[in-house]
N, C-alpha and C positions, 0 to 999 in steps of 0.2 A: 317337829322336834319335841323331845320330851321336856316337860316342865318340872324342873327340880325343886321348886318352891312349894308346890301344893301336894305334899305327900298323902295327907289324910283327907282325900276327897271322897265322895260317895262311891265311885267305882272301886277304889282301893279298900274301903270299909266293906263293900260287898264281897270282894275277894277274901278279905281277912275273916268274914263270917263263914265263908266256905271252909277255911282252915279250922275254925272254932267248932264247926259241925263234926269234925273228925272224931274227937274223943266221945262226943254224945253218941254217934253211931256205934263206936266200938263198945261203949258201956251197954247200950241197948242189946247188942248181940251177944253179950257175955251171958245174958239170962234169957236164953232162947225160949220164946213162946209166940203164939199167933199174935198177941197184942204187942209184944216188944218188937217183933219183925215189922208189924204194920207201922208202928211209930218210927222205926229205922227207916223204912221206906219213905214215910212222909218227910222226915228230916233230910234224907238224901236227895229227894226229888226237889224240895225247896232249895237246897244248897246248889244242886246242879243247875237250876234255872238262873242262879246268879252268875254262872259262867257266861251265858249269853248276854245277860243284862249289863254286867260290869264293862265288858268290851264295848258294847253299843253305846253307853252313856259316855265312856271316856272318849270315843271317837266323835260322837255328836257334840260334846261340850268342849272338845279340844283340850282335854286334861290328861293326856297320855303321859305317864311318868315312868322313869326307870324302875322305881319300886314296883309299879304295877306290872311292867313287862316281866320282871322277875317273879313276882308272887303269883301271877295268873296260871302259868303252867305248873307251878309248884303245887298250888292248891288243887288243880285237877288231878295231878299224880297222887298226892296225898289222900284225897277222898276216895279215889277209885281203888288204889292199892289197899288202903285200910279196909274198905268194904269187902274186897275179894279175899284178903287174908282171913278175915273174920268168917267168911262163908266156907272156907276149907274145912274146918273141923265140924261144921254143920253138914258136910257131905253134899254140898250144892254146887261146888265147882272142883275140878280136879287140880291138885297141887301143882302138877307139871305145867298146866296151862298158866296158872298165876305166875310161876317162875319165868316162862317165856315172856310174858308182859313185862314183869319187873326187869328181867335182863335186857329187853329191847330198850326200855326207858333209860336204864343206866348207860347202855352203849351209846345211844343217841345223845344223851347228855355229855358224855365224854367226847364224841365227835364234835359237837357244837362248841365245846370248851376249847378244844385243840384249834378248831377253825377260828374261834374268836381271838385266841392268843396270837394268831397270825394276821389279825386284823381282817378276817373274812367272816361275813355274817351268812349262816345258812338258815334261811327262814323256815318257820313251821310250814309244812306242806298241807294241801287240802286233804290228803289221805290221812294225815295225823288228826285233822279236826274231825273227820268222819269216824275215825277209829274211836275217838273219845265220846262222840255222840252215841255210837252203838254200844260202847262199854257202859255208859250211864243208863241207857234204856234197859240193857240186859240185866244190870244189877237191881234195878227196880223190881223186875220180874222175879229175879232170884231171891230177893228180900221178902216179897209178898208170899211166894212159894206155896202157902197153904190154900185149901179150898175155903172160900168165904161164902157163907149162906145168907148174905144180905147185900143190898145194893141201895145206896143213898138212905141207909137207916131202915130199909124195909127187908124183911125176910122173904126169901123165895126158896122153896124146897128144890125146884128144878134148876136154879141158877147158882151153880157152885163150881165155877171153873178154877183150876189151878194154873197159876201163871209161871210155874216152874219150867214146863216144856218150852213155851215161847221164850222165856228168859234164857234158857241154855242154848236154844237155837240161835238167838241174836248174839249171845256170848261168843259162839264159835265163829259167827260172821266177824265179830269185832277182833277175835284172835287172828283171823286171816288177814284183816286190815292192819293189825299190829305188825305182823311179820312183813307184809307188803311195804308199809310205810317205813319200817326199819331198813329194809333193803333199798328203798329210794334214797334214804339219808346216806347209806353206803355209797351209792352211785354218785350222788352230788359231791360227797366228800372226795372220792377218788378222781372225779373229773376235775375238781378245782386243784387238787394237789399233784395231779399227773401233768399239769402244764408246765 
């Protein structure tokens, strides 16, 4: 049962830090360069890691709150959509694919709201969790994008991979999971309301 008294616990603070990272990432991507994109990738990665950590700590310490249940998926959506929208003008993701992701999130939120108003809870599916994980991994690759001629501070002329291609490959896997998990919500919704 959610604890309504401890709103500002460490898991919720970690979730809020993920939201706070959004304007930092947006600002860094306004001034595209190899360095700014590297810093955006570092901030995004650190923020993404809190997604797992806040849930783990909340469950381990038994401090799951209503605020946390609301903020956690919101933080995920904000940081993913912000990064993807900023990557569109940089030519790293197609606008139509970002629209599909955004439309799916809006539709699923609407479905869950309608179900909630009827006293029915449609829980987040495993597909949705995998979708988020793949999105976050893809975004890191797309943020790094450039060829880097160093590794752990040492320059290597022969080691200069670009992470754009792996990033876009994983992005399309996440897009498939996005559509699939959205369809899964539709099926659950109509099964409930068809009764």
